[in-house]
C-alpha positions in Angstrom: 58.1 76.8 38.8 60.0 76.0 42.1 57.9 75.7 45.2 59.0 76.8 48.7 61.9 74.9 50.1 61.2 72.8 53.2 63.6 73.0 56.2 65.1 69.8 57.4 64.4 69.1 61.1 68.0 70.0 61.9 67.9 73.3 60.1 64.6 74.1 61.8 66.1 73.5 65.2 69.1 75.7 64.4 66.9 78.5 63.0 64.6 78.4 66.0 67.6 78.6 68.4 69.1 81.5 66.5 65.8 83.4 66.7 65.5 82.7 70.4 69.1 83.6 71.2 68.9 86.7 69.1 65.8 87.8 70.9 67.3 87.0 74.3 70.4 89.1 73.5 68.3 92.0 72.3 66.1 92.0 75.3 68.6 91.0 78.0 68.1 93.5 80.8 69.8 91.6 83.6 73.1 92.2 85.5 74.9 90.4 88.3 76.6 92.6 90.9 79.2 91.2 93.3 79.1 93.1 96.6 81.0 92.8 99.8 80.3 93.8 103.4 81.8 97.3 103.6 79.5 99.8 105.2 79.0 102.2 102.3 75.9 104.1 100.9 75.6 101.6 98.0 73.7 99.4 100.5 70.9 102.0 100.5 70.7 101.7 96.7 70.5 97.9 97.0 67.7 98.1 99.5 65.6 100.7 97.7 65.5 98.9 94.3 65.6 102.4 92.7 68.0 101.4 89.9 65.7 98.4 89.0 62.7 100.7 88.9 64.4 103.4 86.9 65.9 101.0 84.3 63.8 97.9 84.2 66.8 95.8 84.7 66.9 92.8 87.0 70.0 93.1 89.3 71.3 89.9 91.0 73.1 91.0 94.1 75.6 88.4 95.1 77.8 88.7 98.2 81.5 87.8 98.2 84.1 87.5 101.0 86.8 89.6 99.4 87.8 91.7 96.4 89.9 88.8 95.0 86.8 86.6 94.8 84.9 89.4 93.1 87.6 89.9 90.5 87.7 86.1 89.8 83.9 86.0 89.3 84.1 88.9 86.9 86.9 87.2 85.0 84.7 84.1 84.6 82.0 86.1 83.0 79.4 85.2 85.7 79.5 88.8 87.1 79.4 92.0 85.1 79.8 94.5 88.0 81.3 94.5 91.5 82.9 96.3 94.3 86.5 95.8 95.2 89.5 97.5 96.9 92.2 99.1 94.9 94.6 96.2 95.4 92.5 93.4 93.8 91.4 95.9 91.1 95.1 96.6 90.3 95.9 92.9 90.1 93.1 92.4 87.6 94.2 95.4 85.5 97.8 94.2 85.5 96.7 90.9 84.1 94.8 92.7 81.4 91.2 92.0 82.5 88.7 94.0 80.6 87.4 96.1 83.5 87.0 99.7 84.3 86.8 101.6 87.6 83.9 104.1 87.3 83.0 105.0 90.9 85.0 105.5 94.1 82.6 104.0 96.7 84.8 105.1 99.5 88.1 106.8 100.4 89.1 104.1 103.0 90.6 106.8 105.3 90.5 105.2 108.8 88.1 102.3 108.0 90.9 99.7 107.9 93.4 99.3 110.7 96.3 97.3 112.1 95.1 96.0 115.4 97.4 94.3 118.0 95.9 91.8 120.5 96.0 92.8 124.1 98.9 90.9 125.7 100.8 90.4 122.4 103.5 92.9 123.4 103.0 94.8 120.1 103.2 98.5 120.7 104.4 99.6 117.3 105.0 98.3 113.7 108.5 97.4 114.6 107.2 94.9 117.2 105.6 92.8 114.5 108.8 90.8 114.0 108.3 87.2 115.0 104.5 87.7 115.4 101.5 86.2 113.6 99.7 88.8 111.6 96.6 88.0 109.5 95.2 89.8 106.5 93.4 88.9 103.3 96.2 88.6 100.7 96.0 91.0 97.7 93.6 93.3 99.6 94.1 96.9 100.4 94.9 95.9 104.0 97.6 93.6 102.8 99.1 96.3 100.6 99.2 98.8 103.5 100.5 96.2 106.0 103.5 95.5 103.7 103.9 99.2 102.9 104.0 100.4 106.6 106.4 97.6 107.5 108.7 98.8 104.7 108.3 102.4 105.9 109.3 101.4 109.4 112.2 99.2 108.3 110.6 95.9 109.3 111.8 92.9 107.3 108.6 91.3 106.1 110.3 87.9 106.0 110.6 88.0 109.8 106.9 88.5 110.3 104.5 85.6 109.9 102.0 87.2 107.6 99.0 84.9 107.2 96.4 84.9 104.4 92.9 84.8 105.9 89.5 86.0 104.8 87.6 88.3 107.2 85.4 85.5 108.8 88.5 83.4 109.3 90.3 86.3 111.0 87.4 86.8 113.4 87.5 83.2 114.3 91.3 83.1 114.7 91.2 86.2 116.9 88.6 84.6 119.2 90.7 81.4 119.5 93.9 83.5 120.2 95.7 82.1 117.1 96.9 85.4 115.9 98.8 88.3 117.4 97.6 91.1 115.1 95.5 91.7 112.0 95.1 94.4 109.4 91.4 94.3 108.6 88.1 96.3 108.0 84.6 96.2 109.4 82.5 94.5 110.5 85.4 92.3 111.9 87.3 95.4 113.0 84.6 96.5 115.4 84.3 93.0 116.8 88.0 92.7 117.7 88.8 96.3 118.9 87.6 95.4 122.5 90.5 93.0 122.9 93.1 95.0 121.0 94.6 98.4 120.2 95.2 100.2 116.9 98.8 100.5 115.8 98.2 102.2 112.4 95.2 103.0 110.2 94.7 103.1 106.4 94.4 106.9 106.7 97.7 107.4 108.5 99.5 105.1 106.1 97.9 106.7 103.0 99.2 110.1 104.1 102.7 108.6 104.1 102.4 107.6 100.4 100.3 104.4 100.2 96.6 105.5 99.7 93.8 103.0 99.2 90.2 103.1 98.1 87.2 100.9 97.5 85.7 101.2 94.1 83.0 99.9 91.8 84.2 98.2 88.6 82.4 97.0 85.5 83.2 94.8 82.5 84.1 97.5 80.0 82.3 96.0 77.0 79.1 95.4 79.0 79.2 99.0 80.3 79.5 100.4 76.8 76.6 98.3 75.6 74.4 99.4 78.6 75.2 103.0 79.0 71.8 104.2 80.1 71.9 101.7 82.9 75.4 102.9 84.0 74.3 106.5 84.1 71.2 105.6 86.2 73.3 103.6 88.5 75.8 106.4 89.1 72.9 108.8 89.8 71.6 106.4 92.4 75.0 106.1 94.0 75.3 109.8 94.3 71.8 110.1 95.7 72.7 107.6 98.4 75.9 109.5 99.2 73.9 112.7 99.5 71.3 111.1 101.8 74.0 109.9 104.1 75.7 113.2 104.3 72.5 115.2 104.8 70.7 113.0 107.3 73.0 110.5 109.0 73.3 112.7 112.0 69.6 111.9 112.7 69.8 108.2 112.1 69.6 105.7 115.0 70.0 101.9 115.3 66.3 101.7 114.6 66.3 103.9 111.5 65.3 102.3 108.2 68.7 103.3 106.7 70.7 101.7 109.4 68.6 98.5 109.3 69.2 98.3 105.5 73.0 98.8 106.0 73.0 96.0 108.6 70.9 93.7 106.5 73.2 93.8 103.5 76.5 93.6 105.4 75.5 91.5 108.4 76.9 94.2 110.7 75.5 95.0 114.1 73.2 98.0 113.7 74.9 99.8 116.6 78.2 99.6 114.7 76.9 101.1 111.4 77.2 104.8 112.0 80.5 104.7 114.0 82.1 102.6 111.1 80.7 104.8 108.3 82.2 107.9 110.0 85.6 106.4 109.3 85.2 106.6 105.6 84.9 109.5 103.2 82.4 109.3 100.3 83.5 111.5 97.3 80.9 113.7 95.6 80.4 113.5 91.8 82.6 116.5 91.3 85.3 114.9 93.5 84.9 111.6 91.7 86.1 113.1 88.4 88.7 115.4 90.0 92.5 114.8 89.7 92.3 113.2 93.2 90.3 110.2 92.0 89.0 109.1 88.6 90.7 112.1 87.0 94.2 110.8 87.7 94.7 109.9 91.3 93.2 106.4 91.2 95.4 105.4 88.3 98.4 106.7 90.1 97.5 104.8 93.3 97.1 101.7 91.1 100.6 102.1 89.7 102.0 102.2 93.2 99.9 99.2 94.2 101.1 97.3 91.1 104.7 97.6 92.1 103.8 96.1 95.5 101.9 93.2 93.8 104.8 92.4 91.6 107.1 92.4 94.6 104.8 89.9 96.2 104.8 87.7 93.1 101.1 88.3 92.6 101.4 89.8 89.1 104.0 89.2 86.5 104.2 92.7 85.0 103.3 96.3 85.9 101.6 98.4 83.2 103.3 101.6 82.2 99.9 103.4 82.7 96.7 102.4 84.4 94.5 105.2 83.1 92.8 102.8 80.6 91.3 101.0 83.5 89.6 104.1 84.9 86.8 106.0 83.3 85.0 109.3 84.1 82.5 108.7 81.3 79.5 107.6 83.3 79.9 110.2 86.1 80.4 112.9 83.5 77.2 111.9 81.7 75.3 111.6 85.0 76.4 115.2 85.7 75.1 116.3 82.2 78.6 116.9 80.8 
C-alpha cells in the first residue's frame, strides 16, 4: 500500500505561491486611475469616495500632467483607467492599445483657447507666422492649433510650435519666452490677464475639428470588472447632475468648489468660471450619435489623420468604433 507522497521543498514553495496568487487574483478589488487637472465633475466623485463605498474597491488616484502620460501609464499596465483628451486617446487606439472610451467627461467647448501675449502683435491666426507658440504635443490643443492654422492657410512650418507641458507653459509665459499658447485651465486662467484670445476649442470645433475629454479603460479589465464599471458610471452621472442642479448656488467656500480646487490645484475663485466653459453630456447624450454612439469615433478618425500627418502614428484605422463602447452607460441606464 502506497503512503501519501511528500512534497519536495521546491514543490511546496511553488504550490504555496500558486495558492496565494490565485487567491489574490480572485480577491483583487483594486484599480489605479490616472487623472489630470481639468475642472470636471469627476473631482466630486474622487472627493466623495462614493464608488469605493458602493463597490468595496480601493481606487488609487494618480495625477498626471497630460493625456500622453496617462496613455503611456496605461500601456505599461500600471494603470487600468484614466482620463485623456481625444488626441492622446486616438494615438493609443491607432497603435492598437487595448483601451475603450466609455464616458465623455466633457465637451471641451470653450475650455481650451489660443491666447496671444499682449505686445506680441498677434491679432489673428495668420499673425502666428514667425512666432513662438507653445502647446502640449499630441493633445487636443495641439490638434486644434494645427487644424486652425490649416483652416486659415498658415504654413505650420513657418510657426515655431513648441512642445511644453502645462506647468512649463505657465513658467515660459511668466518669463516672456513664448508669444502665444493653446492651452486649458488652470494655466489658461493664469495667463489671460496678460493676453487675448484668438480662437477657442469651441469655435474651431464648429469649423470641423471637434475635441473632447474622455475616460478610458483597459478593455479586458473592464469586462472582468463590469459591476464596478456600472457603479462608476452612475457616480459620474450623479456628479454631473449635482453640478447642473446646484452650481448656481456654489461659492468659493462651498464644499464642492473646495473639492474641485483640491484635486486640480486650481484657485477656488476660478473653478466656476472655468467649468462654465465646458459642457457635460447626460447619460442619454453620452450614448447618442453625437458622442459614444458614433460621433466620438468619427472625431477620432479626423484626429488620426492629423496625428499621421504629424508623424505621431504610423497608420490610421479604417474605423475607430472598436475603441468606443456604450455598454457600461447602457447598463447603468438599465438597458
